[in-house]
C-alpha positions in Angstrom: 87.6 113.6 95.8 90.0 110.7 95.0 91.8 108.4 97.4 95.0 110.4 96.9 95.4 112.1 100.3 97.8 115.0 101.0 100.2 114.1 103.7 103.6 115.3 105.1 105.7 112.3 104.1 109.0 113.1 105.7 110.1 114.9 102.5 109.0 111.6 101.0 110.8 109.7 98.5 108.8 109.2 95.4 108.9 107.3 92.1 112.2 105.7 91.3 113.8 106.8 94.6 111.2 104.8 96.5 111.0 101.8 94.1 114.3 101.5 92.2 113.5 97.9 91.3 110.4 99.1 89.4 111.9 102.0 87.5 112.4 100.0 84.3 109.0 98.4 84.3 106.5 99.4 81.6 103.8 101.9 82.9 100.4 100.6 83.9 98.0 103.5 83.5 96.0 104.1 86.7 92.3 103.7 86.2 89.7 106.2 87.4 88.3 105.0 90.7 84.5 104.4 91.0 82.4 106.5 93.4 82.3 103.8 96.1 86.0 104.0 96.8 86.6 107.7 96.8 87.3 109.4 100.1 87.7 112.9 101.4 91.0 114.5 102.2 91.6 114.9 106.0 90.7 118.2 107.5 90.2 117.3 111.2 92.4 119.1 113.8 92.8 115.7 115.5 94.3 114.4 112.3 97.0 117.0 112.6 97.5 116.3 116.3 98.0 112.6 115.5 100.4 113.5 112.8 102.4 115.8 115.1 102.7 113.0 117.7 104.1 110.6 115.2 106.7 113.2 114.2 107.6 114.1 117.8 108.3 110.4 118.5 110.1 109.9 115.2 107.7 107.0 114.3 106.8 105.5 111.0 103.2 104.5 110.1 102.0 102.1 107.5 99.1 104.6 107.0 101.5 106.9 105.3 104.1 104.6 103.8 101.4 102.4 102.1 99.3 105.4 101.1 96.2 104.1 102.8 93.0 105.7 101.7 91.6 105.5 105.2 94.2 107.7 106.8 92.0 110.7 107.2 89.2 108.8 109.0 91.6 106.8 111.2 93.9 109.6 112.3 90.9 111.8 113.0 89.9 109.2 115.6 93.5 108.9 116.9 94.0 105.5 115.4 97.3 104.8 113.7 99.2 101.7 112.7 102.8 101.9 113.7 105.4 100.4 111.4 108.5 99.3 113.2 112.0 98.5 112.0 112.3 101.4 109.6 110.6 102.5 106.4 112.6 100.5 103.9 111.6 96.9 103.0 113.9 94.1 101.7 111.1 92.7 99.5 109.8 94.2 96.3 106.1 93.1 96.1 104.5 94.6 93.0 101.4 95.8 94.9 103.1 97.6 97.7 104.0 101.3 98.1 106.5 100.9 100.9 110.0 101.9 99.8 112.4 99.0 99.0 116.1 98.8 99.5 118.7 98.1 102.2 117.2 99.1 105.6 119.1 100.9 108.3 120.2 99.2 111.6 117.4 98.7 114.2 116.7 101.5 116.6 116.9 100.0 120.1 114.8 102.8 121.6 111.9 102.4 119.1 109.8 100.0 121.2 109.8 102.6 124.0 108.8 105.4 121.6 106.0 103.3 120.2 104.7 102.5 123.6 105.0 106.2 124.7 102.9 107.3 121.7 100.3 104.7 122.3 99.9 105.7 125.9 99.7 109.4 124.9 97.0 108.6 122.3 95.1 106.6 124.9 94.4 103.8 122.5 92.2 100.9 123.5 93.8 98.8 120.7 96.9 99.2 118.7 98.2 97.6 115.5 102.0 97.2 115.1 103.3 96.1 111.7 106.7 96.2 110.1 108.7 96.1 106.8 110.2 92.8 105.8 113.7 92.5 107.3 115.3 89.6 105.5 118.6 91.1 106.4 118.2 90.2 110.0 119.0 86.8 111.4 115.6 86.6 113.2 113.7 88.7 110.7 113.0 91.2 113.5 111.2 88.8 115.7 112.9 90.0 118.9 112.2 93.6 118.0 108.5 92.7 117.7 108.7 91.0 121.1 110.4 94.0 122.7 107.7 96.3 121.3 104.9 94.2 122.7 106.6 94.1 126.1 107.1 97.9 126.1 103.4 98.3 125.3 102.3 96.1 128.1 104.3 98.2 130.5 103.4 101.7 129.2 99.8 101.0 128.3 98.6 97.9 130.2 95.0 98.3 129.2 95.7 98.5 125.5 95.2 95.3 123.5 97.9 94.6 121.0 97.6 93.4 117.4 100.6 92.6 115.3 100.8 92.3 111.6 104.0 90.5 110.8 106.2 89.5 107.9 106.4 85.8 107.0 109.7 85.2 108.8 110.7 83.0 105.8 113.7 80.9 106.5 114.0 82.4 110.0 113.9 79.4 112.3 112.6 80.1 115.8 111.5 83.6 114.9 107.8 82.9 115.2 108.1 81.3 118.6 109.8 84.5 119.9 106.9 86.7 118.8 104.2 84.3 120.1 105.9 84.0 123.5 105.4 87.8 123.9 101.6 87.1 123.7 100.0 89.6 121.4 96.2 89.6 121.6 95.9 89.3 117.8 98.5 87.8 115.3 97.9 89.0 111.8 99.7 87.9 108.7 98.3 88.6 105.3 98.2 86.1 102.5 97.6 89.1 100.2 96.3 87.2 97.1 95.5 83.8 95.7 98.4 81.3 95.1 98.3 81.6 91.3 99.2 85.3 91.5 102.2 85.0 93.9 104.9 84.9 91.2 103.9 88.3 90.0 102.3 90.0 93.0 104.2 88.6 96.0 107.3 87.0 94.4 109.5 86.9 97.5 106.9 85.0 99.5 105.5 81.5 99.5 101.8 80.9 99.9 101.9 77.7 101.9 104.6 79.0 104.2 102.4 81.9 105.1 99.5 79.5 105.7 101.7 77.3 107.9 102.8 80.4 109.8 99.2 81.1 110.8 98.5 77.5 111.6 101.6 77.3 113.8 100.5 80.4 115.9 97.4 78.5 116.9 99.5 75.4 117.8 101.8 77.4 120.0 99.1 79.4 121.7 95.4 78.7 120.9 94.3 81.8 123.0 95.8 84.2 120.5 93.3 85.4 117.8 94.7 84.9 114.3 93.8 87.1 111.3 94.7 87.3 107.6 93.6 89.4 104.6 93.7 89.4 100.9 93.2 92.1 98.1 90.9 91.5 95.2 90.8 93.2 91.8 94.2 91.8 90.8 92.9 89.2 88.4 91.9 86.4 90.8 88.9 84.2 90.2 86.0 83.8 92.7 86.7 80.1 93.1 90.3 80.9 94.0 89.1 83.4 96.7 86.8 80.7 98.1 89.7 78.2 98.2 91.8 80.8 100.1 89.0 81.0 102.7 89.0 77.2 103.0 92.8 77.2 103.4 92.6 79.8 106.2 89.8 77.9 108.0 92.0 74.8 107.8 94.6 76.8 109.7 91.9 77.8 112.2 92.2 81.5 111.4 89.6 83.6 113.2 89.3 86.8 111.2 89.4 87.4 107.5 89.7 90.8 105.8 89.1 91.4 102.0 89.6 94.8 100.4 90.0 96.3 96.9 93.6 96.6 95.5 94.4 100.2 94.6 97.4 100.8 92.4 99.9 103.2 94.1 101.8 104.3 90.9 102.1 103.5 87.2 105.0 101.2 88.0 102.9 99.0 90.3 100.7 96.0 89.4 97.7 97.1 87.4 94.1 97.0 88.8 92.4 94.2 86.8 89.0 95.5 87.8 87.1 97.3 90.6 85.1 94.7 92.6 81.6 95.9 93.3 80.2 96.4 96.9 77.7 93.6 96.1 80.5 91.2 95.3 82.3 92.1 98.6 79.1 91.3 100.5 78.9 88.0 98.6 82.4 87.2 99.8 81.5 88.2 103.3 78.5 85.9 103.3 80.5 83.0 102.0 83.3 83.6 104.6 80.8 83.7 107.5 79.3 80.4 106.2 82.8 78.8 106.4 83.1 79.6 110.1 85.3 82.7 110.5 84.5 84.4 113.8 84.7 87.8 112.0 84.8 89.0 108.4 85.4 92.5 107.0 84.8 92.6 103.3 84.3 96.0 101.7 86.1 98.0 99.0 88.0 100.1 101.6 88.7 97.3 104.1 92.4 97.2 105.1 94.1 95.0 107.7 93.9 97.5 110.5 90.8 99.5 109.4 88.4 99.7 112.5 90.8 97.3 114.3 89.7 98.5 117.8 86.0 98.0 117.1 86.7 94.7 115.3 88.7 93.3 118.2 85.8 93.9 120.6 83.5 92.1 118.1 86.1 89.3 117.7 86.2 88.7 121.5 82.4 88.7 121.7 82.2 86.2 118.9 84.5 83.8 120.6 82.7 84.1 123.9 79.3 83.4 122.1 80.8 80.4 120.3 82.2 78.9 123.5 78.9 79.5 125.3 77.0 77.7 122.5 79.4 74.8 122.5 
């Protein structure tokens, strides 16, 4: 069974409707996936319950919008990554399946709906992400902060992880988010610097790196996290350099996963990295001092996030005890 999972996608937009900026690009044929990254389609009743709760609260999830291969497993365990500020992104990254275009105005009640859904799901840990909102003066920073505050009130025992945009050219935005005190601040570098012009053209590698570094300067108690995809044409030495850059910013947690091409109009998979190579990357990252590393073909930013947060907290405690 392939990674293509059947989901109710809000009468989803597809192809050129989702990605008008990619419509005229030449097709990149989608390669057959190796056995180690094929997953089963979801069949669990809990999966349907989670889906129904998302619909009842009119919520968007990155699990669906980004066509995550782990949706069946995660939703069957009542884990979902909420995507706030709409389902339309102002960026046009060549790897991403989230729709692009001009987003709608922010929904002022969304933070409360997210908090209500998290409380009903009884989550120990929740991940909140968003589309890029370059159209907003603060990039959506205050909306993130309001969502964190609503979660603290509705689900005080739930730990909160956020996966943010880069807030490029949004002075003061990061400070607003950090002041709301999430437990984990995640911002993905996504790939190596040499591939930014083609894979992440709207972003700047060193700005993203400084963003993570600045979080630690503002509040050292917040765990920081970042992730990259492999299989896009990067070299091993470039991946190791990204690890060093992240450690220089005192990032605690690194995730590495296989890039999977959403459509023929997206960036092509250069190759499928083997499980043995992922383990090699994990070993190298642990040697460089990350508190936690997740490096497997199916690793995604929020995959097993609740379990990983507990491990992250334990790793910090052990490090402090040994110091």
